[in-house]
Backbone as CSV, one residue per row, in Angstrom:
resi,resn,N_x,N_y,N_z,CA_x,CA_y,CA_z,C_x,C_y,C_z
1,MET,12.566,30.263,23.082,11.626,29.150,22.960,12.368,27.825,22.825
2,ASN,11.651,26.744,23.127,12.206,25.410,22.986,12.360,25.074,21.505
3,GLN,13.574,24.851,21.063,13.829,24.661,19.645,13.362,23.315,19.105
4,THR,12.865,22.425,19.959,12.363,21.148,19.472,10.882,21.234,19.096
5,ALA,10.245,22.363,19.348,8.862,22.560,18.933,8.835,22.879,17.440
6,PRO,7.672,22.723,16.774,7.601,23.005,15.336,8.111,24.401,14.995
7,ALA,9.049,24.479,14.051,9.687,25.759,13.711,8.677,26.748,13.153
8,HIS,7.733,26.266,12.336,6.766,27.186,11.732,5.876,27.817,12.798
9,LEU,5.608,27.066,13.872,4.762,27.590,14.936,5.518,28.648,15.737
10,GLN,6.789,28.418,15.986,7.607,29.423,16.665,7.668,30.716,15.847
11,HIS,7.855,30.561,14.545,7.917,31.733,13.662,6.601,32.511,13.709
12,LEU,5.480,31.794,13.680,4.173,32.437,13.706,3.940,33.181,15.017
13,VAL,4.355,32.578,16.125,4.202,33.234,17.425,4.947,34.558,17.449
14,ILE,6.177,34.556,16.992,6.978,35.785,16.988,6.338,36.843,16.099
15,CYS,5.898,36.453,14.909,5.275,37.414,13.996,3.984,37.985,14.573
16,SER,3.239,37.165,15.293,1.943,37.611,15.826,2.085,38.620,16.961
17,THR,3.276,38.763,17.489,3.495,39.711,18.587,4.111,41.018,18.104
18,GLN,4.248,41.155,16.799,4.815,42.368,16.217,3.732,43.167,15.521
19,SER,3.825,44.487,15.598,2.808,45.358,15.007,3.477,46.552,14.331
20,PRO,4.039,46.347,13.114,4.791,47.417,12.458,3.937,48.577,11.970
21,TYR,2.630,48.354,11.759,1.800,49.403,11.165,0.704,49.926,12.085
22,ALA,0.467,49.248,13.193,-0.593,49.664,14.109,-0.006,50.080,15.448
23,ALA,-0.835,50.779,16.234,-0.376,51.257,17.534,-0.156,50.101,18.507
24,ARG,-0.895,49.023,18.305,-0.746,47.860,19.180,-1.124,46.604,18.414
25,VAL,-0.753,45.462,18.949,-1.118,44.185,18.347,-2.593,43.908,18.650
26,LEU,-3.369,43.608,17.631,-4.796,43.378,17.801,-5.076,41.912,18.143
27,GLU,-6.255,41.681,18.706,-6.622,40.347,19.170,-6.630,39.316,18.049
28,ASP,-7.041,39.724,16.837,-7.168,38.747,15.760,-5.834,38.124,15.364
29,ALA,-4.720,38.757,15.734,-3.409,38.181,15.424,-3.164,36.894,16.194
30,THR,-3.910,36.708,17.281,-3.746,35.503,18.091,-4.447,34.298,17.468
31,TYR,-5.493,34.534,16.681,-6.298,33.427,16.158,-5.507,32.440,15.294
32,PRO,-4.713,32.908,14.315,-3.951,31.926,13.523,-2.942,31.143,14.357
33,VAL,-2.416,31.760,15.398,-1.501,31.054,16.298,-2.234,29.887,16.956
34,ILE,-3.437,30.145,17.440,-4.213,29.103,18.101,-4.572,27.988,17.123
35,VAL,-5.036,28.376,15.937,-5.435,27.376,14.948,-4.259,26.472,14.577
36,GLU,-3.108,27.070,14.316,-1.941,26.270,13.942,-1.493,25.365,15.085
37,ALA,-1.604,25.847,16.307,-1.250,25.015,17.462,-2.195,23.826,17.581
38,LEU,-3.472,24.031,17.256,-4.447,22.948,17.312,-4.244,21.936,16.193
39,LEU,-3.880,22.420,14.990,-3.731,21.539,13.838,-2.631,20.502,14.035
40,VAL,-1.655,20.807,14.879,-0.607,19.833,15.185,-1.215,18.559,15.771
41,HIS,-2.382,18.697,16.418,-3.010,17.586,17.136,-4.187,16.976,16.373
42,LYS,-4.446,17.428,15.157,-5.618,16.958,14.407,-5.272,15.702,13.611
43,ASN,-5.059,14.640,14.328,-4.688,13.367,13.733,-5.318,12.238,14.549
44,PRO,-6.271,11.490,13.957,-6.711,11.520,12.561,-7.508,12.780,12.219
45,ALA,-7.776,12.938,10.928,-8.408,14.175,10.457,-9.765,14.424,11.092
46,HIS,-10.488,13.345,11.448,-11.818,13.510,12.032,-11.769,13.583,13.555
47,ARG,-10.591,13.739,14.118,-10.480,13.774,15.582,-11.329,14.885,16.179
48,PHE,-11.337,16.038,15.557,-12.169,17.164,15.979,-12.303,18.133,14.816
49,THR,-13.259,19.040,14.935,-13.420,20.145,13.993,-13.180,21.445,14.736
50,ILE,-12.404,22.333,14.127,-12.175,23.654,14.714,-13.317,24.555,14.281
51,TYR,-14.058,25.062,15.246,-15.257,25.862,14.968,-15.008,27.305,15.422
52,PRO,-14.769,28.242,14.479,-14.532,29.634,14.869,-15.839,30.414,15.041
53,GLN,-15.859,31.286,16.029,-16.963,32.221,16.228,-18.337,31.552,16.226
54,MET,-18.457,30.440,16.928,-19.762,29.773,17.030,-20.721,30.641,17.837
55,ALA,-22.002,30.511,17.548,-23.032,31.244,18.281,-23.787,30.265,19.163
56,LEU,-23.545,30.330,20.464,-24.239,29.474,21.424,-25.443,30.249,21.954
57,ARG,-26.607,29.954,21.443,-27.802,30.713,21.811,-28.148,30.521,23.278
58,TRP,-28.506,31.636,23.921,-28.829,31.586,25.340,-30.187,30.921,25.565
59,LYS,-31.134,31.138,24.650,-32.441,30.489,24.734,-32.701,29.769,23.408
60,PRO,-32.060,28.631,23.211,-32.100,27.966,21.907,-33.486,27.499,21.477
61,THR,-34.406,27.304,22.409,-35.735,26.818,22.037,-36.748,27.945,21.873
62,THR,-36.315,29.199,22.079,-37.224,30.337,21.953,-37.052,30.974,20.583
63,ARG,-38.053,30.854,19.748,-37.985,31.395,18.401,-37.844,32.917,18.440
64,GLY,-36.922,33.435,17.664,-36.748,34.878,17.569,-35.793,35.472,18.592
65,ASP,-35.419,34.695,19.610,-34.467,35.181,20.613,-33.071,34.760,20.163
66,ILE,-32.314,35.720,19.639,-31.015,35.389,19.049,-29.854,35.743,19.978
67,ARG,-30.135,36.037,21.229,-29.060,36.313,22.176,-28.144,35.095,22.264
68,SER,-26.854,35.353,22.274,-25.920,34.221,22.255,-24.612,34.584,22.924
69,GLU,-23.846,33.550,23.245,-22.467,33.682,23.687,-21.593,33.167,22.537
70,ASN,-20.481,33.850,22.278,-19.692,33.557,21.089,-18.223,33.302,21.417
71,PRO,-17.860,32.043,21.670,-16.445,31.726,21.872,-15.634,32.082,20.634
72,ASP,-14.378,32.429,20.835,-13.534,32.740,19.686,-13.290,31.507,18.830
73,LEU,-13.052,30.379,19.484,-12.839,29.113,18.798,-13.327,27.988,19.693
74,GLY,-13.562,26.841,19.084,-13.910,25.672,19.873,-13.556,24.404,19.129
75,LEU,-13.347,23.338,19.872,-13.192,22.021,19.276,-14.507,21.294,19.448
76,VAL,-15.075,20.820,18.342,-16.386,20.177,18.383,-16.363,18.899,17.557
77,ASN,-17.395,18.089,17.743,-17.684,16.970,16.863,-19.148,17.079,16.460
78,PHE,-19.396,17.088,15.167,-20.759,17.213,14.675,-21.458,15.866,14.689
79,ARG,-22.785,15.905,14.920,-23.619,14.717,14.974,-24.772,14.878,13.978
80,SER,-25.228,13.770,13.421,-26.405,13.806,12.557,-27.658,14.010,13.412
81,ASN,-28.458,15.000,13.032,-29.739,15.254,13.703,-29.601,15.507,15.199
82,HIS,-28.512,16.164,15.584,-28.303,16.459,16.999,-27.348,17.640,17.100
83,PRO,-27.477,18.492,18.124,-26.495,19.563,18.293,-25.078,19.014,18.380
84,PHE,-24.121,19.750,17.872,-22.733,19.298,17.943,-22.283,19.161,19.390
85,ASP,-21.314,18.285,19.606,-20.710,18.114,20.925,-19.577,19.116,21.085
86,TYR,-19.635,19.875,22.151,-18.639,20.910,22.433,-17.593,20.304,23.363
87,ARG,-16.390,20.105,22.845,-15.351,19.420,23.612,-14.401,20.360,24.337
88,LEU,-14.057,21.443,23.677,-13.044,22.341,24.247,-13.312,23.754,23.761
89,GLY,-13.420,24.693,24.689,-13.662,26.084,24.324,-12.393,26.913,24.406
90,ILE,-12.356,27.978,23.614,-11.187,28.855,23.581,-11.647,30.310,23.515
91,GLU,-11.169,31.110,24.442,-11.427,32.547,24.435,-10.076,33.250,24.472
92,ALA,-9.901,34.237,23.590,-8.590,34.875,23.426,-8.662,36.379,23.641
93,LYS,-7.558,36.934,24.147,-7.398,38.370,24.306,-6.075,38.797,23.654
94,SER,-5.934,40.089,23.468,-4.782,40.614,22.756,-3.467,40.394,23.501
95,PHE,-2.406,40.274,22.732,-1.040,40.259,23.253,-0.793,41.540,24.053
96,MET,-0.213,41.413,25.235,0.063,42.560,26.100,1.534,42.934,25.943
97,GLU,1.771,43.972,25.152,3.143,44.295,24.749,4.048,44.636,25.931
98,LYS,3.545,45.381,26.887,4.373,45.772,28.029,4.754,44.568,28.883
99,GLU,3.779,43.698,29.160,4.002,42.573,30.067,4.656,41.370,29.380
100,MET,4.561,41.309,28.042,5.011,40.113,27.326,6.126,40.375,26.317
101,ALA,6.668,41.574,26.313,7.724,41.918,25.362,8.899,40.960,25.483
102,GLY,9.344,40.428,24.351,10.461,39.493,24.362,10.075,38.071,24.688
103,LEU,8.772,37.822,24.886,8.248,36.488,25.203,8.982,35.838,26.382
104,PRO,8.850,36.428,27.572,9.501,35.856,28.762,8.892,34.511,29.147
105,HIS,9.521,33.840,30.076,9.030,32.543,30.549,7.593,32.692,31.053
106,PRO,6.739,31.701,30.812,5.337,31.791,31.248,5.155,32.091,32.735
107,ASP,6.038,31.588,33.582,5.912,31.864,35.020,6.089,33.345,35.324
108,VAL,6.957,34.004,34.587,7.180,35.446,34.761,5.934,36.221,34.367
109,VAL,5.333,35.834,33.236,4.120,36.512,32.758,2.959,36.257,33.708
110,ALA,2.822,35.026,34.180,1.704,34.659,35.055,1.711,35.428,36.363
111,ALA,2.876,35.867,36.805,2.985,36.568,38.083,2.575,38.040,37.986
112,LYS,2.369,38.550,36.795,2.062,39.973,36.621,0.582,40.239,36.854
113,TRP,0.327,41.225,37.699,-1.038,41.531,38.120,-1.946,41.881,36.950
114,GLU,-1.445,42.644,35.983,-2.254,43.051,34.839,-2.700,41.839,34.032
115,VAL,-1.823,40.863,33.904,-2.159,39.641,33.175,-3.216,38.846,33.943
116,GLN,-3.080,38.781,35.250,-4.049,38.069,36.070,-5.440,38.691,35.952
117,LEU,-5.498,40.014,35.880,-6.782,40.704,35.728,-7.448,40.333,34.408
118,VAL,-6.673,40.331,33.328,-7.215,39.982,32.016,-7.691,38.531,32.003
119,LEU,-6.920,37.645,32.598,-7.299,36.237,32.638,-8.574,36.013,33.458
120,TRP,-8.740,36.778,34.531,-9.942,36.628,35.353,-11.179,37.060,34.586
121,ASP,-11.099,38.175,33.884,-12.231,38.630,33.091,-12.531,37.640,31.967
122,THR,-11.479,37.081,31.367,-11.653,36.097,30.301,-12.293,34.832,30.847
123,TYR,-11.917,34.439,32.054,-12.505,33.266,32.708,-14.016,33.447,32.889
124,LEU,-14.429,34.610,33.377,-15.848,34.862,33.595,-16.613,34.864,32.274
125,GLN,-15.998,35.397,31.232,-16.615,35.388,29.910,-16.768,33.953,29.403
126,ALA,-15.726,33.158,29.583,-15.781,31.756,29.161,-16.836,30.985,29.948
127,GLU,-17.008,31.323,31.198,-17.997,30.646,32.035,-19.410,30.854,31.490
128,ASP,-19.709,32.079,31.057,-21.010,32.348,30.440,-21.180,31.527,29.163
129,GLN,-20.108,31.375,28.408,-20.164,30.578,27.185,-20.430,29.115,27.507
130,ALA,-19.803,28.612,28.553,-20.019,27.223,28.957,-21.474,26.999,29.376
131,LYS,-22.054,27.973,30.078,-23.461,27.853,30.467,-24.357,27.784,29.238
132,ALA,-24.074,28.611,28.246,-24.874,28.597,27.018,-24.737,27.262,26.299
133,ALA,-23.551,26.663,26.363,-23.337,25.359,25.732,-24.191,24.286,26.397
134,VAL,-24.289,24.327,27.722,-25.130,23.366,28.446,-26.596,23.595,28.099
135,ARG,-27.021,24.862,28.069,-28.419,25.181,27.767,-28.804,24.732,26.357
136,GLY,-27.826,24.720,25.454,-28.087,24.299,24.081,-27.862,22.820,23.843
137,ASP,-27.646,22.045,24.908,-27.443,20.595,24.827,-26.206,20.232,24.013
138,HIS,-25.156,21.054,24.122,-23.902,20.756,23.442,-22.941,19.969,24.330
139,LEU,-23.286,19.830,25.601,-22.540,18.958,26.503,-23.442,18.619,27.683
140,PRO,-23.224,17.473,28.320,-24.060,17.088,29.460,-23.915,18.066,30.617
141,ALA,-25.009,18.340,31.280,-25.002,19.303,32.383,-24.171,18.828,33.558
142,GLN,-23.983,17.523,33.693,-23.326,16.984,34.883,-21.812,16.970,34.793
143,ARG,-21.224,17.417,33.680,-19.760,17.398,33.603,-19.198,18.787,33.296
144,PRO,-17.967,19.030,33.717,-17.321,20.319,33.431,-16.952,20.428,31.952
145,LEU,-16.611,21.634,31.550,-16.142,21.901,30.189,-14.734,22.477,30.267
146,ASP,-13.813,21.887,29.519,-12.444,22.388,29.479,-12.367,23.621,28.594
147,TYR,-11.581,24.593,29.041,-11.422,25.841,28.287,-9.964,26.263,28.298
148,LEU,-9.547,26.882,27.208,-8.231,27.493,27.125,-8.416,28.995,27.067
149,LEU,-7.756,29.701,27.963,-7.806,31.168,28.013,-6.490,31.696,27.452
150,PHE,-6.553,32.343,26.311,-5.357,32.869,25.654,-5.226,34.369,25.887
151,VAL,-4.000,34.806,26.160,-3.644,36.224,26.120,-2.409,36.279,25.229
152,GLY,-2.594,36.700,23.981,-1.522,36.554,23.012,-1.203,35.077,22.862
153,PRO,0.073,34.696,22.774,0.432,33.281,22.617,0.522,32.513,23.936
154,TYR,0.238,33.171,25.053,0.231,32.506,26.357,-1.184,32.005,26.656
155,TRP,-1.275,30.849,27.302,-2.600,30.313,27.587,-2.635,29.544,28.906
156,ALA,-3.837,29.504,29.464,-4.097,28.769,30.700,-5.238,27.801,30.466
157,HIS,-5.192,26.671,31.131,-6.258,25.670,31.047,-7.125,25.768,32.287
158,VAL,-8.446,25.848,32.097,-9.380,25.893,33.223,-10.511,24.913,32.963
159,SER,-11.210,24.569,34.022,-12.372,23.696,33.938,-13.579,24.464,34.462
160,LEU,-14.660,24.499,33.684,-15.838,25.304,34.012,-17.035,24.406,34.295
161,GLY,-17.725,24.672,35.416,-18.866,23.858,35.776,-18.445,22.642,36.577
162,PRO,-19.387,21.696,36.777,-20.787,21.752,36.332,-21.580,22.833,37.064
163,PHE,-22.746,23.194,36.489,-23.537,24.311,36.993,-24.871,23.833,37.555
164,SER,-25.325,24.517,38.618,-26.665,24.256,39.136,-27.693,24.895,38.204
165,GLN,-28.952,24.545,38.363,-29.997,25.152,37.544,-30.073,26.661,37.780
166,ALA,-29.830,27.093,39.013,-29.821,28.529,39.304,-28.674,29.218,38.574
167,ASP,-27.494,28.593,38.601,-26.335,29.162,37.905,-26.598,29.280,36.409
168,LEU,-27.281,28.298,35.843,-27.544,28.281,34.399,-28.547,29.345,33.968
169,SER,-29.184,29.980,34.923,-30.193,30.990,34.579,-29.621,32.386,34.466
170,VAL,-28.322,32.560,34.812,-27.758,33.910,34.833,-26.406,33.944,34.129
171,ARG,-26.070,35.163,33.648,-24.764,35.411,33.060,-24.062,36.509,33.848
172,THR,-22.760,36.395,33.994,-22.008,37.368,34.781,-21.885,38.698,34.062
173,HIS,-21.622,38.675,32.768,-21.335,39.893,32.024,-22.579,40.562,31.434
174,LYS,-23.733,39.923,31.549,-24.946,40.477,30.931,-26.113,40.382,31.897
175,GLN,-27.104,41.250,31.682,-28.268,41.254,32.544,-29.068,39.969,32.374
176,SER,-29.600,39.473,33.503,-30.414,38.255,33.484,-31.705,38.521,34.257
177,PRO,-32.614,39.350,33.701,-33.823,39.738,34.438,-34.717,38.561,34.818
178,SER,-34.686,37.474,34.040,-35.537,36.326,34.346,-34.789,35.230,35.098
179,GLY,-33.537,35.498,35.471,-32.734,34.485,36.147,-32.940,34.469,37.651
180,ASP,-32.324,33.510,38.287,-32.397,33.383,39.742,-31.731,34.603,40.385
181,PHE,-32.448,35.272,41.299,-31.949,36.537,41.864,-30.656,36.340,42.644
182,ALA,-30.619,35.333,43.515,-29.428,35.109,44.337,-28.227,34.741,43.470
183,ALA,-28.475,33.898,42.466,-27.382,33.501,41.574,-26.875,34.681,40.766
184,ASP,-27.794,35.554,40.367,-27.397,36.745,39.609,-26.563,37.679,40.479
185,LEU,-26.942,37.833,41.730,-26.196,38.686,42.655,-24.793,38.139,42.877
186,ARG,-24.679,36.826,43.075,-23.365,36.208,43.255,-22.493,36.393,42.018
187,ALA,-23.111,36.248,40.861,-22.357,36.375,39.607,-21.804,37.787,39.438
188,LYS,-22.618,38.791,39.715,-22.170,40.168,39.538,-21.086,40.542,40.546
189,MET,-21.155,39.984,41.748,-20.134,40.263,42.764,-18.763,39.727,42.335
190,ARG,-18.769,38.679,41.529,-17.500,38.071,41.112,-16.721,38.963,40.147
191,LEU,-17.384,39.936,39.547,-16.692,40.835,38.626,-15.569,41.586,39.328
192,ASN,-15.742,41.848,40.611,-14.733,42.583,41.378,-13.922,41.686,42.307
193,GLN,-14.021,40.392,42.105,-13.285,39.455,42.948,-11.799,39.485,42.600
194,ARG,-10.974,39.187,43.570,-9.529,39.135,43.344,-9.201,38.028,42.344
195,PRO,-8.383,38.310,41.330,-8.049,37.303,40.320,-7.370,36.075,40.917
196,VAL,-7.524,34.969,40.218,-6.879,33.715,40.604,-5.589,33.574,39.803
197,HIS,-4.516,33.167,40.466,-3.249,32.958,39.757,-3.378,31.726,38.872
198,ARG,-3.029,31.855,37.586,-3.128,30.755,36.639,-1.747,30.315,36.174
199,VAL,-1.602,29.031,35.944,-0.385,28.503,35.327,-0.478,28.765,33.826
200,LEU,0.547,29.367,33.248,0.536,29.699,31.830,1.476,28.803,31.032
201,HIS,1.150,28.651,29.749,1.977,27.925,28.791,2.189,28.841,27.588
202,LEU,3.264,28.625,26.862,3.595,29.467,25.712,3.595,28.627,24.451
203,VAL,2.715,28.977,23.499,2.662,28.280,22.220,4.038,28.337,21.554
204,GLY,4.424,27.245,20.917,5.731,27.184,20.271,6.770,26.450,21.078
205,THR,6.407,26.010,22.279,7.315,25.214,23.113,6.790,23.781,23.180
206,MET,7.679,22.847,23.415,7.253,21.459,23.537,6.388,21.255,24.774
207,GLU,6.658,22.014,25.818,5.840,21.919,27.035,4.394,22.257,26.713
208,SER,4.186,23.312,25.933,2.832,23.703,25.534,2.193,22.640,24.659
209,GLN,2.945,22.129,23.713,2.423,21.124,22.790,2.019,19.858,23.532
210,GLN,2.822,19.416,24.475,2.515,18.213,25.239,1.296,18.411,26.133
211,LYS,1.196,19.593,26.743,0.055,19.882,27.604,-1.230,19.940,26.790
212,LEU,-1.164,20.541,25.618,-2.346,20.637,24.772,-2.806,19.252,24.316
213,GLU,-1.874,18.384,23.983,-2.226,17.016,23.599,-2.889,16.291,24.771
214,GLU,-2.377,16.500,25.957,-2.956,15.878,27.155,-4.407,16.314,27.341
215,ILE,-4.675,17.615,27.159,-6.028,18.144,27.353,-6.976,17.625,26.283
216,ILE,-6.555,17.667,25.025,-7.409,17.195,23.935,-7.708,15.710,24.094
217,SER,-6.696,14.929,24.458,-6.899,13.495,24.668,-7.908,13.246,25.783
218,MET,-7.861,14.058,26.808,-8.785,13.913,27.925,-10.230,14.122,27.473
219,THR,-10.460,15.059,26.553,-11.828,15.350,26.113,-12.389,14.247,25.221
220,GLU,-11.557,13.336,24.747,-12.058,12.235,23.922,-12.894,11.250,24.722
221,ASP,-12.807,11.296,26.026,-13.612,10.428,26.878,-14.976,11.027,27.185
222,TYR,-15.270,12.189,26.592,-16.505,12.889,26.908,-17.599,12.674,25.866
223,GLY,-17.413,11.684,24.997,-18.412,11.453,23.954,-19.736,10.996,24.537
224,ARG,-20.777,11.085,23.750,-22.102,10.649,24.191,-22.152,9.124,24.286
225,ASN,-22.978,8.634,25.201,-23.163,7.191,25.418,-21.879,6.495,25.856
226,GLY,-20.950,7.247,26.459,-19.742,6.642,26.982,-18.705,6.301,25.944
227,MET,-18.935,6.655,24.675,-17.983,6.356,23.618,-17.052,7.539,23.410
228,SER,-15.838,7.260,22.970,-14.924,8.353,22.651,-15.373,9.017,21.368
229,GLU,-14.879,10.232,21.121,-15.274,10.953,19.919,-14.839,10.218,18.658
230,VAL,-13.641,9.653,18.656,-13.156,8.952,17.479,-13.990,7.704,17.212
231,GLU,-14.447,7.020,18.264,-15.251,5.811,18.101,-16.608,6.106,17.469
232,HIS,-17.090,7.336,17.600,-18.361,7.713,17.005,-18.273,7.750,15.482
233,PHE,-17.095,7.921,14.959,-16.937,8.095,13.523,-16.948,6.744,12.822
234,LYS,-17.759,6.622,11.787,-17.883,5.376,11.059,-16.942,5.380,9.849
235,PRO,-16.397,4.246,9.475,-15.480,4.179,8.328,-16.092,4.733,7.052
236,GLY,-17.410,4.650,6.915,-18.055,5.146,5.712,-18.123,6.651,5.629
237,GLY,-17.682,7.329,6.679,-17.623,8.795,6.623,-18.745,9.488,7.343
238,GLU,-19.553,8.760,8.130,-20.673,9.366,8.838,-20.462,9.231,10.341
239,PHE,-20.902,10.256,11.069,-20.884,10.175,12.521,-22.096,9.399,13.002
240,ALA,-21.937,8.692,14.088,-23.062,7.956,14.663,-24.084,8.929,15.230
């Protein structure tokens, strides 16, 4: 790893890929790695809130319908009397010991077919989450949503949407009996589509840290009414 990156983050990455008592490294070991990587960029303190395991309801206006999409983590900004703004989504999968042993260069990992398959499935899952976010008025329908797809400490940046009304009526991984038939058929066909090659980054390197700062900074221009997220915050401690 790049030794100019935060030492504590490098240490955490290495520890999260070891499993002395279990048969394999579990997915939850990736979560503290992601949180610590995000905290490096949480300056000022109100820049964003890390929201774990949020429930994005699929039909938010239907009483009693609790179906939801649940990102592992997200960066949000809360608003008074309004749904929170969803700035950046994160979906994570377990460290792949065979493909990632020794933490090889991200380009080496990205070229492996098994990793590409996992990333493609994670992408489709994240896409359903992004649709639920639009349906719940957590971001404008006319703009894409940035997402980070993690497999262990490796991650890829993708942009999801914008979605048509037909697309918003269906989910790829779940049945959508009331959704648009053609859109549902297209969505299900994508489950067997050839994976897309993704550029990967490795937490604990300066390259990863710089890229993450670039992405987070970009989402600050996505505030409501054309204002940045930081500009929404009032000195008295209240969001606009």
